[in-house]
N, C-alpha and C positions, 0 to 999 in steps of 0.2 A: 622551862619547856625542854623536854628531852628530845634526842635525835629521832626517836620513833615517831613522836607526834609531828615533828617537822616533815619527815618523809611522807607520812600519811596525808598531811595537809597538801604536800606537793602533788601526790597522786590524785587527790580530790580536785585540786585546781586544774590539773591537766585533763582529767575526765570531763569536768563540767565545762571547761574552756573549749575542749574539742567538740562537745555536743553543741555548744553555741556556734562554733565555726561551721559545723554541718548545717545548722539552721540558716546562718547568714549566707552561705554559699548557695543554698537551695532557694533563697528568697528572690533571686533574679534569674533572668534567662541565661542559658549557657553562653559564655563569652564567645564572640566571633573568632577570636584568636586561638581557639582550641578546636580545630576542625577534626582532629583524630578521634574525638569522642563520638562523632557522628559517622565518620568515614570508615573506621576499622570495625568490622562486624564483631560484636561481642565485647568490645573494649568497655562499653558502658557498664556491662554486668561485672566485668573484672574490677573496674573502678569501685562499684558498689561493694563488692566482696572485700576488697582491700580497705576501703574506708570504714566499714563496720567491723572488720577484724581488729583494726586499731581501736575503735570505740570499745569493743568487747574486752580487749586486753587492758585498756585503761580502766574500764569499769571493774574488772576483776582485781586489779591492783588497788583501786580505791576502796572497794568493799571488803576485800580480803576475806572471802567466804571461808567458813570453818566446817561446813557440812555439805553434803551433796545437794541437799535441798536448797541451801543458800546459793551454792554455785549455779544451779539451774535457774534460780530466780534472777540472779544478776544477768545471765545470758538472755533470759526472756525479757527482762527490762530493756536491754540494749536492742533486742529485736523489735520490741514494741516501739521504741524510739524511732526505728526505721519505718514502722507503719505510720507513725505520726508525721514523719518527714514526707512520706509519699502523699499522705492526705494534704499536707501543707502545700506541696507542689501542685496539687490539683487546682489551687486557687492562684497560682503564680503565672502571669502571662509568659508564654514561651516554654512552659514546663507542663508536665502532666503526671498523674499517678500511674504507676505500672506495677502490677502484681509480680512480674518476673524480677523487677528491680528489688522488690521487697524480699523475694525468695533469695536473691543474691546477697542481700543484707544478712539474712539468716544464715546462709552458708558461711559468710565471713565471720559472723559472731561465733558460730559453731567451731570453725577452724581455730579461732582465737582461744576458745575454751579448751579445745584439745591441746593446743600448743602450750597454753598457760599451765594446764594440769601436768603435762610432761615436764615442763621446766621446773615446776614447783615440787615434783615428785608426789603428786596427789593421785591416790587410787580412785579411779572413777568407775568402779564396778556399779553401773547403773541398775543392775538387776536388784540390788538391795533396795532401791526406791520403790519397787513394785511388789515387794513381798508383803503378804498379809501380816498384820501384827500377831504376835504370839497369843494363843488362847489363854484366857485367865485361869 
């Protein structure tokens, strides 16, 4: 087993482990000892953005996309996970699903994508994705 395989396995472990941690934390009510989540206006949205920025970063490191389309698919997967988390919370006593939370998740994922691309030196000229294919 070479070092590359070990490192990739580590990134996958971190990504999947963090996704499970998000699920586990969402499965119960907000702990009473964490009043600032409810008391500071907007803190909940910042928390969502930071939480999903980390998920997006870990996802990009695990998948290591090679094309713009793969890059966007990883980000959409992470944002979709945010949607499933919000739907999950709709069935948890003391929690609820919130569209604004999901949008904050998407903001975090997008910021992670931008930061990851800058860190990796990836050109994200997204206009290339929307060009029509060349005529035959």
